[in-house]
N, C-alpha and C positions, 0 to 999 in steps of 0.2 A: 505495499500501499505507499501512495508516495506521503509525504510530508504536505499535511494540510494545514498547518502555521505558516508557509515559504509560497508565495505568491507565487504563480507561471509568469513568465518574462511577458513583455506583451508589447507594441509596437502599431502603427496607425499604417492606413496603407501607401497613403500620402510621403511618401518618406523624404521631402523637402520643400519645402514653398519657400522657395528663395524671394526676397524683394530688392529692387534697385535701381537706379538714377542710369546706370550703367551699360550700351547696347550692348559693351564686351562682355561685363559679366552674365545680361541676357544670352547670349548668344552662345557662350561657352558651355550655360546651365542645357541649354538643348543642345546642344551636340551631343549626348550622350547618347540623341536618336536617330539624329542625322548630322550630318557636317554642310555650315550655313556660312552666311554674310548681314549681317542686321547695318545697315546704315540711317543714321535718324534725320531726319527731315525738318528738326525743331529743335529749339536750344535742350531739353529735357525730357527725362522720360520718368515715368512710375510706375514699373514695371514689376511683374511676378512671373515665374517658373513652378510648377508642382509638377513632380515626377511617382510614377507610377511603374512601379521595375516587376512585369511576368516572370512568368518560367524560360520563356525563350524570346519576349518581345517588351515593348516597353509603350504606355501613355503616357503623354506629357502635355500638362496643359501651360500655356504662353499668352499674358498678355502685354502690350511694351508698353502702356499707359503714353502715347504720341505717336506723333504719323512716323511712320519708319515704311526701308522698301528691306523682304526679305529677299537675294538670291541666292538658290540652292541649287548647286552642281548635279550635273547626272546621278543618280541615284547605284547605276548601275546595278546589281545583284539585289539590293536590299528594296522590298520593297515598303518605300514609303506613303503614306494616306494622310492629309489632311482634313482636317474639320472646321470649317469658318462657324466662328459661333454669332459673327453678324459678316456684313457684307464685305468678300474680299474680293478687289481688284486681281487678274491673275492672269499673267502673259506666259505662254512654253516658248521654249527657243525662241528662234527671230523671226514672230511672227510680229508684225506692223502695230499690231492693236491687241489687249488683251479684251475678257471679259471681266464681270462681276458674279463670282460664284457664294448662294449659299449651302451649301451641298456638298459633301466629301470630295475629294479627289484625288490621286496619284497623280507624285511628282515623275517626273519623267523621268525615263533610266536611261536615257539618249543625249539630253538638252538641258539647259539652264532652265529653270521654274523661277519666274519674277514675283512675289506677292505683298502686297499693298494693304494687310491688316486693317480689323476694322482698333481703334485705338485702347478700347475699352472692353468690349467683347471679347477681344482675342479668339483661339484656335486651339484645335487639339489636333497633336499631329499622333500616331499610332504607327510605330514600325514592326520590321521582322524582317527575316533573313529569306527570298527566296527560296530555301531547302526548305523552312518552315512551311511556308507558304504550298508550297510542292505535296509534301506528307501531309497535310489538312484537307489540300485538295482528294487528294485519294480518302481519305477519311470520307469527307464526305459524299465524293462521287463513284467512290469504288475504282474498276475500272472502265466509265463511262466518258467516250467522247467525249471533252470541256473544253471548248474555246476560250482564250485568255480572255485576263479583264478588261472592261469595257467603263467608261463610265457613268453606263445605266444604271450600273451598280450603286452608285453614291448617297441618293436615299439611301438605301438600311444600311448602307455603314455609318452616316450620319449620325442616324438613329439610336445606333448598338455603343458607337465611341458616347457617345453624349449621358446615353441611361449608364456606361459602366466609370465615365469619368466623376455625376452626379451621385453613386450607387457609393464608390470609395469616400469620397468625402464622408458623405452621413454616415461611415461605417464609425461606431463611437470608438474614441481612442483607447479603452479599455479591453478592446477586443482580443481573448486568448488568440495563443501561435496557431496554434491546431487549426482553428476556425477560422483566421483569417488566411493560411494556406489554402484549404477548399474551395474558401470567396474567392481569394484571387485567381485560383485552376481554374474556377468556372467563368468569372470574368472574361481570362484571356482565350476559352474555348470559345464564348460566344463570339467574340471580336472577331475572331476568326472564320467560324463559322460563316457571318455576317458577308465576311469580306468576301470569301468562296463563293455562295449561294450565291451573291449577288451579281457573280461575272458573269454569269449566262448558264442557260438549260442545258441538259447533255441533249445529244444531237439525237439518241435514239430514247427508246421507252424502255423502262426498269422492271424486269420481270420480279412480281411479289416477294417468288420463292416460298409462299403456300402454309399450310397449316403448319408445316414443319418448322420454320421460324419460328411462326405463335407462340407454338409450345414452346419452343426455346427461349424465347423472349419472356412467359411469363413464370417457366420458371427459374429464370435468371430475377427474374424480381424478384420473384417468393425471398429468396436472399439479399439483394440488392436495392433497397426503395426507401433507405434510409435520407438521410441530411446529404443536399449538397449532390444527389446523381442530376444530369442528365443525358440531353437527349443523345451528346457526343458519348458517353456511358454508354450507355443502355444497345445503341450501335458495337461499340467495340466488344460490349460484353459477348453478343451473338454472333463476330464475324461479319458484319454486311457496314455499309456504308450510313449514312445518314440518310440517303435519298431514299437507299431500300427501305431502311426502317419506315421512313412516312406512307411510304409505298404498302406495305405486308401492313399495319394498323389501319392505313385509311380504307383496303380493299379487303381487309378481311373482316373487320369492326367499324367502320365508322368513323374511330375517331384519331384521332394522333396519339404519335407518341406518351406525350406529358399531361391526355388525358387518361390514358391508358395509366400509368405509372399512378394517379391521384385515386384512381380507384381501387388500385392495391392498394399503396396506404389507410386511404379512409375502409377498406374490408377490414387487414388485420388491424389497427387499429377499433372497431367494431368488437375484433374476439378479444380482444389485450379488455380492454373496455367491463365488454357480460363475466367476463372469466375472474377479473380483479376485485379486492379488494379494496372495498371505500374507502377504510380509517388505513388504508398503508399506500393507497396509490393515489393521485392526482391527475386531473383529465391532461393538466400540462405536461407534468411526463409524460404519457403515453402518445401523446399528438408530438412531441420533441424527438421519441424512439421509434414515430411513422413515418418520421422524414416531413414533420408539419412547421414552419418557424414564426408562422403566427397564429398566436390562437386563438384569434376574432375572425381569421378565414379559415381555418380549420374548422371551429364549429359551426360557420354558417355552411360549408359542405355536407358537413356531416348530416346536419338535420334536413337541409333539399335530400341528401342521398336515401335515409335511414328514418325520415319519418317525426326524429326525436333529438332532442339534443345528446352533447355526451355525458351532460350530467346524468341524465334522466339514466343512460346504458349503464351508467355503472353504477348507481345503487341499485339497476336490476338486476344484478350479480346472483348465478342459480346456484342454490346450496348443491355439497358434494354429495353424488348419489349414494 
């Protein structure tokens, strides 16, 4: 048993929030994601940079607090996406004029990219090595033929990056290490999946896999439906791509993978509640054990599914034979 008198070390997911009035300081902080140059167009800045270091990638928030021009060289093998949080004027390569963007876009791998971000809204930058993107694309699409990334994915990536940044900022600084690692792993999976899924649809239909895969999925979920489980985990657990997983649950059950995960969790919760001693077990404990992080949403879902509250199920414990 661990030492209950020694609290576990904690950290916040936003590793640093650096504030500076110097363009060079802000540039050097963002350079952890991608090299670039920053030219201030005014006399002073009031900038800030926040970094979320994920397992194999990074998400960065940057606000310059003044008018600047950011010049990014070709990204080569590194895949770098910029998500404006306000209107951003962007020019690729030697184009005679640029355009104002409000959705995410990829920096050019062959040419320089010039950006003039909103001084106060700032932007998010998400980057990963091309090899990591390729591996995740295989996880998502399997061996399907997939087109190269195109700008059509940008609204989806915009949503994922904004949600990821908001969630990491909101996470309590007292979050224990294991919970934080699990959370950041889920964030990275969602960001990479958003990038890959939005790049285009497979060029041929995906076979559903039939009843055999559904049985394997049910068996896997019986043992793996606790906190932090994602669609990526489910697909990996039964040896499918994410799109194949979506196909077998849609075609076989008419639901999404996460709908099925919720049903499995609710069924397990009902079993535990009806068998538990109400003097020794709480609804919150059962909810967390079954993978529900939010007690209020668990109670609402449980009541819709079974027509009674979790606390009523707990009080209806059947006596032993």
